[in-house]
C-alpha positions in Angstrom: -0.3 -0.4 0.2 1.4 3.3 -0.4 1.9 5.6 2.7 1.5 9.0 1.5 -1.8 7.9 0.5 -4.5 9.6 3.1 -7.9 8.7 4.3 -10.0 11.2 2.4 -12.3 13.6 4.5 -15.3 12.3 6.1 -18.4 14.1 3.9 -21.6 14.7 5.1 -24.8 13.4 3.5 -26.2 15.5 0.7 -30.4 15.1 0.7 -30.3 15.3 -3.3 -27.1 12.9 -3.7 -28.3 11.5 -7.1 -30.4 9.1 -7.5 -28.2 5.2 -7.7 -25.3 7.1 -6.3 -23.4 5.5 -2.7 -22.2 7.6 0.0 -19.1 6.7 0.8 -19.3 4.6 4.0 -16.1 4.1 4.2 -14.8 8.0 5.2 -18.0 8.1 7.4 -17.2 5.2 9.9 -14.9 6.2 12.6 -12.2 5.2 13.2 -10.7 3.8 17.6 -8.4 6.0 17.1 -10.7 9.2 16.4 -13.3 7.7 19.4 -10.6 7.2 21.9 -10.3 10.7 21.4 -13.0 12.6 21.7 -14.3 14.5 24.8 -17.2 12.0 26.9 -19.4 15.2 27.8 -22.1 14.9 29.8 -25.6 14.5 29.6 -27.1 17.9 31.1 -30.5 17.3 33.2 -33.5 17.7 30.9 -31.3 16.5 27.9 -33.4 14.5 24.8 -30.0 11.9 24.4 -27.0 10.8 25.8 -24.5 13.0 23.6 -22.5 11.7 20.4 -19.0 11.1 22.1 -21.0 8.7 24.8 -22.3 6.9 22.6 -19.3 6.8 20.1 -17.3 5.4 23.4 -19.7 2.7 24.4 -20.1 1.6 21.2 -16.2 0.9 21.1 -16.5 -0.3 24.6 -19.0 -2.6 23.5 -17.2 -3.9 20.1 -13.8 -4.4 21.9 -15.5 -6.6 24.1 -17.3 -8.3 21.4 -20.3 -8.3 24.1 -23.9 -8.3 23.3 -25.6 -4.6 24.1 -27.5 -5.9 27.3 -28.8 -3.1 30.3 -25.3 -5.0 32.7 -22.6 -4.5 29.7 -24.2 -0.7 28.7 -24.0 0.1 32.3 -20.3 -1.3 32.3 -19.5 0.4 29.1 -21.1 3.9 30.3 -19.0 3.3 33.8 -15.9 3.1 32.2 -16.8 6.2 30.3 -18.1 7.8 33.1 -16.9 7.1 36.3 -18.0 9.9 38.5 -21.6 9.1 37.5 -23.3 8.3 40.7 -26.2 5.1 40.6 -28.9 7.0 39.3 -27.6 9.0 36.6 -26.1 5.2 35.2 -29.9 4.3 35.0 -30.9 7.7 33.6 -27.7 6.8 31.2 -27.8 3.9 30.6 -32.2 3.8 29.5 -30.8 6.6 26.5 -28.0 4.8 25.4 -29.9 1.6 25.1 -32.5 3.2 23.5 -29.9 5.4 20.9 -28.2 1.6 20.0 -31.2 -0.6 20.0 -34.1 0.8 20.7 -36.4 3.7 19.1 -34.2 6.7 20.3 -36.4 9.8 21.3 -39.7 7.8 20.3 -38.9 5.0 22.8 -41.1 6.4 25.1 -43.9 7.1 23.1 -44.1 2.9 22.1 -43.7 2.2 25.3 -46.9 4.4 26.5 -49.9 2.2 26.9 -52.3 4.5 24.7 -50.5 5.2 21.7 -51.8 3.1 18.7 -48.8 4.9 16.0 -45.8 7.1 15.5 -45.7 9.0 12.4 -42.3 10.8 12.1 -42.6 13.7 8.8 -39.6 15.6 10.1 -36.6 16.2 12.9 -39.0 18.2 14.4 -42.4 16.6 13.1 -44.1 13.8 15.0 -47.8 12.5 15.2 -49.6 10.2 17.9 -52.5 8.4 17.6 -53.6 7.6 20.8 -57.0 6.2 20.1 -59.0 9.5 19.0 -57.0 10.6 16.0 -54.3 11.6 15.0 -52.1 14.3 17.0 -48.7 16.7 17.3 -46.7 15.7 19.6 -43.9 18.8 20.1 -42.1 17.2 22.9 -40.1 15.2 20.6 -38.2 15.6 18.1 -34.4 15.2 16.5 -31.5 16.7 15.9 -31.3 16.1 11.9 -32.9 14.7 9.2 -29.7 12.8 9.1 -31.2 11.5 12.9 -34.1 10.1 11.2 -32.6 8.6 8.8 -30.5 7.1 10.7 -33.6 5.4 13.2 -35.1 3.9 10.1 -32.1 2.1 9.3 -31.6 1.0 12.3 -35.3 0.2 12.6 -35.2 -1.8 9.4 -32.0 -4.3 10.7 -33.7 -4.8 13.7 -36.5 -5.6 11.6 -34.2 -8.0 9.7 -35.6 -6.4 6.3 -33.1 -4.1 3.6 -33.6 -0.1 3.4 -31.3 1.7 1.3 -30.8 3.8 -2.3 -31.9 0.6 -3.8 -34.5 -0.2 -2.0 -36.0 3.0 -0.6 -39.1 1.6 1.4 -39.7 -1.1 3.8 -41.8 -2.6 5.5 -40.9 -5.2 8.4 -42.3 -6.2 11.3 -39.9 -5.4 15.2 -39.8 -7.6 18.1 -42.0 -6.9 20.2 -44.4 -6.5 17.3 -44.8 -3.0 16.3 -45.5 -2.6 12.5 -42.7 -0.8 10.6 -42.6 1.4 7.7 -40.4 4.2 6.3 -39.4 6.0 2.8 -35.8 7.6 2.4 -36.0 10.3 0.1 -36.0 10.8 -3.0 -39.5 9.2 -2.4 -39.8 11.0 0.7 -39.6 14.6 -0.3 -36.7 16.0 1.9 -36.6 14.1 5.2 -37.3 9.9 6.1 -40.4 9.6 6.8 -41.3 6.9 9.7 -44.4 5.2 10.2 -45.4 2.8 13.3 -48.0 0.7 14.7 -48.6 -0.7 17.3 -49.0 -3.4 18.8 -50.4 -4.7 22.1 -48.6 -7.3 24.0 -51.4 -8.9 24.5 -54.5 -9.5 22.3 -57.7 -8.0 23.3 -60.8 -10.2 24.1 -63.8 -9.6 23.1 -65.2 -8.9 26.6 -62.9 -5.5 26.3 -64.4 -4.7 23.3 -67.4 -5.0 25.1 -66.4 -2.5 27.2 -64.2 -0.1 24.7 -67.6 0.3 23.6 -66.6 -1.3 19.9 -69.0 -3.7 19.9 -72.0 -4.3 22.1 -72.8 -7.7 23.7 -75.6 -8.8 21.7 -72.7 -8.5 19.3 -70.0 -10.1 20.7 -72.6 -12.8 21.2 -73.2 -13.0 17.7 -69.9 -13.1 17.0 -69.2 -16.2 19.9 -71.3 -18.4 17.5 -70.1 -17.8 14.4 -66.9 -19.5 15.1 -68.5 -21.5 16.7 -70.4 -22.7 13.7 -66.7 -22.4 11.6 -68.6 -20.2 9.3 -65.7 -18.6 7.0 -65.6 -14.5 7.2 -63.5 -12.0 6.4 -63.2 -8.7 8.4 -63.9 -5.4 5.8 -62.7 -1.9 6.8 -60.6 1.2 6.1 -57.6 1.7 7.4 -56.7 1.7 11.5 -60.3 1.0 11.4 -59.4 -2.3 14.2 -59.7 -4.8 11.9 -56.6 -6.9 12.8 -57.9 -6.4 16.7 -61.3 -7.9 16.2 -60.2 -10.7 13.5 -57.5 -12.0 16.7 -60.6 -11.6 19.2 -62.2 -14.0 17.1 -59.5 -17.1 17.0 -58.9 -16.2 20.7 -62.4 -18.0 20.3 -61.5 -20.6 18.7 -61.0 -24.5 20.7 -58.2 -25.4 21.8 -57.7 -28.2 20.2 -57.9 -26.6 17.1 -54.4 -25.4 14.8 -54.9 -22.1 13.6 -52.3 -21.6 10.3 -51.6 -17.6 9.8 -50.1 -16.2 5.8 -49.0 -13.0 6.3 -46.5 -10.6 4.5 -45.2 -9.4 7.9 -46.3 -11.1 10.6 -49.1 -9.5 13.2 -52.1 -11.9 14.2 -51.7 -12.9 17.8 -54.4 -14.4 19.3 -54.7 -16.1 22.8 -54.4 -18.9 21.1 -51.3 -22.1 22.1 -51.6 -24.0 18.8 -50.9 -21.2 16.3 -48.7 -21.3 13.2 -47.5 -18.1 11.8 -46.1 -18.2 7.9 -44.6 -14.4 7.1 -43.3 -13.4 3.8 -40.2 -12.1 3.0 -39.3 -9.3 0.3 -36.2 -10.3 -2.4 -32.9 -9.6 -2.0 -30.5 -7.2 -3.5 -29.6 -9.6 -6.7 -34.2 -9.7 -7.2 -34.1 -13.3 -6.0 -35.8 -15.6 -2.5 -39.2 -13.8 -2.8 -41.4 -15.9 -1.5 -45.4 -14.3 -1.4 -48.2 -14.0 0.3 -49.2 -16.9 -1.8 -46.6 -19.1 -1.3 -47.8 -18.9 2.0 -50.6 -19.9 0.9 -49.9 -22.6 -0.4 -48.0 -24.3 2.3 -50.5 -23.3 4.4 -52.8 -26.3 2.9 -49.7 -28.8 3.5 -49.6 -28.1 7.3 -53.2 -29.5 8.2 -54.6 -27.0 9.3 -58.0 -26.1 10.8 -58.1 -22.8 10.0 -56.7 -20.8 7.8 -56.3 -17.3 8.0 -55.0 -14.7 5.5 -53.3 -11.8 7.4 -55.4 -9.2 4.5 -56.1 -10.3 1.2 -54.9 -8.5 -1.7 -52.8 -9.4 -4.3 -54.0 -13.5 -5.9 -53.7 -15.4 -3.3 -57.4 -14.9 -3.5 -57.6 -17.7 -5.8 -55.8 -20.3 -3.3 -58.0 -18.5 -0.4 -60.7 -19.2 -1.9 -59.6 -22.9 -3.9 -59.0 -24.2 -0.1 -62.5 -23.4 1.6 -63.7 -24.6 -1.3 -62.4 -28.0 -0.1 -63.2 -28.4 3.0 -61.4 -25.8 5.0 -64.4 -24.0 7.1 -64.3 -21.4 9.5 -61.2 -19.9 7.4 -60.6 -16.0 7.5 -58.7 -13.0 7.0 -59.2 -9.4 6.1 -59.5 -7.4 3.2 -59.5 -3.8 2.4 -62.9 -2.2 1.4 -65.6 0.7 1.9 -68.3 -1.0 2.8 -68.9 -4.4 3.5 -71.1 -4.7 -0.2 -67.9 -3.9 -2.0 -66.4 -6.6 -0.6 -67.2 -8.5 -3.9 -66.3 -6.3 -6.3 -63.0 -5.8 -4.3 -62.2 -9.1 -4.6 -63.3 -9.6 -8.3 -60.5 -6.9 -8.7 -57.9 -9.0 -7.2 -58.9 -12.5 -8.4 -58.8 -10.9 -12.2 -54.7 -9.9 -11.5 -54.6 -14.3 -10.7 -56.7 -14.6 -14.2 -60.0 -15.8 -13.2 -62.8 -14.5 -15.1 -65.6 -12.3 -13.2 -68.0 -14.9 -13.3 -65.6 -18.2 -12.1 -65.0 -16.4 -9.2 -68.5 -15.0 -8.0 -68.9 -18.5 -8.5 -66.2 -20.1 -6.5 -67.0 -16.6 -3.8 -69.9 -18.0 -3.3 -69.7 -21.3 -1.8 -66.6 -20.3 0.1 -67.5 -17.1 1.9 -70.5 -16.9 4.4 -70.4 -13.7 5.8 -68.2 -10.0 5.7 -68.0 -8.4 9.3 -67.8 -4.4 8.6 -66.1 -2.4 11.0 -66.0 1.8 11.4 -63.9 3.9 12.3 -65.6 8.2 13.3 -63.7 10.4 11.9 -64.7 12.9 15.1 -63.9 11.1 17.8 -61.8 8.0 16.4 -64.1 5.6 17.8 -63.8 1.6 15.8 -67.2 -0.5 16.5 -68.4 -3.1 14.2 -70.7 -1.6 12.0 -72.4 -4.8 10.1 -72.3 -8.8 9.8 -73.8 -9.6 6.4 -74.1 -12.8 4.1 -73.0 -13.5 0.7 -75.9 -14.6 -1.7 -75.9 -14.8 -5.6 -78.3 -12.2 -7.2 -80.1 -12.6 -10.2 -77.2 -11.6 -12.9 -75.2 -14.5 -11.2 -73.0 -12.6 -9.4 -72.6 -11.7 -6.0 -74.4 -9.7 -3.7 -74.1 -8.5 0.3 -77.4 -8.8 2.1 -77.0 -6.6 6.1 -77.8 -9.8 8.5 -77.0 -7.4 11.5 -76.6 -3.2 11.4 -75.0 -1.7 14.8 -75.3 2.0 15.5 -73.2 4.0 16.9 -75.3 4.0 19.8 -74.5 -0.2 20.2 -78.1 -0.1 18.7 -79.0 -3.7 16.9 -81.1 -4.1 14.2 -82.2 -7.0 12.3 -81.1 -6.9 7.9 -83.1 -8.7 5.1 -79.7 -11.3 5.1 -81.2 -12.0 9.0 -82.7 -15.3 8.2 -80.0 -17.1 5.8 -77.6 -16.3 8.8 -80.0 -18.5 11.3 -79.8 -21.0 8.7 -76.6 -21.1 8.2 -75.2 -21.8 11.8 -78.8 -24.0 12.5 -77.7 -26.0 9.5 -74.0 -26.2 11.9 -76.1 -27.1 15.2 -75.4 -24.3 16.9 -78.0 -22.0 18.8 -79.4 -19.1 17.8 -80.7 -17.3 20.6 -78.7 -14.3 21.2 -81.5 -11.9 21.2 -81.6 -9.9 18.4 
């Protein structure tokens, strides 16, 4: 090697770097000697996070020792860097450092809050939070700059086991605690990296808890229990953030303990309270465009795993063909979720998805009529943010031969319950499976 050759100076990441160019990561990487030369500054009271020098010192010590960033190891590294700290200060420093090393940084406290359901980052000083009543600006949380937001997105993507770089500037994944991650890098996201986090409840809601939260009246909860016992096939429909996954997980928790549930999802989200659950998760292609596992691949594999209940987390592509085929060949009680503005729109939505798989219109509707029994639709009040079960629809053949839905039960915003034209068909479906229908509707 030429002794006169010098290491190029560290270049800042330009926010408008040309598409397809790569940053000089070698030049941006600090060396052990530069880390040792930095003075370790104190963490002032009320500071939003640890100093860069302290973070570098802890990283260096962990790298030299090969130790994982556990709380004891981080505490030892913090004490080595700042031996003058007392016990309480060390605990605060350890929490702050671990949050920056393996956590969500400034967002950590928000993700730990039981009231928070969504955290959205649009910029260094633009953080939005949903606590169940709609989005609100969280002015107490901010990042030093746009590069800090990008760094957090990269770290979370790595934790989720997904790729995020200039060649693939978006990521959709699941963090170890169940939180759903979506991030988009510039130039796809204008100005700054955007991060969207949907928090998963550690323990799924039960139907009793949903009744207490006024998401469904007691009569409706009894009806949903009867639907599960009767092994009827259903889809839970609704808009984004309406509670589809929450309701589906609660209903899967009612499945008999002797039954085997096999779930296929793009990213693992469903966590029903059940002793026998098998969860299959999709995988995006690697950098060479190979190794992709689609939801359709997972559904096909799930059918070979002896499922008593086949569940597709979200029907949004060609996997609808395999799901309908499975429900038509003895796999009773299958279910999933689908995005739709109304229960009556679900047949048209599935028709569009079926066309992507090359299935003709009348062929899909014929399969749909024999495969699916019900659509359970959820709505969210735009003013209060309240999520609730709005309708239960049955499916039948229309005069044109296409599938149409009919409301069997309608739940009002005041928890009122009313029967619709599809009520008699719902009773016949349950009675045919030997399930009593004394729900008080």
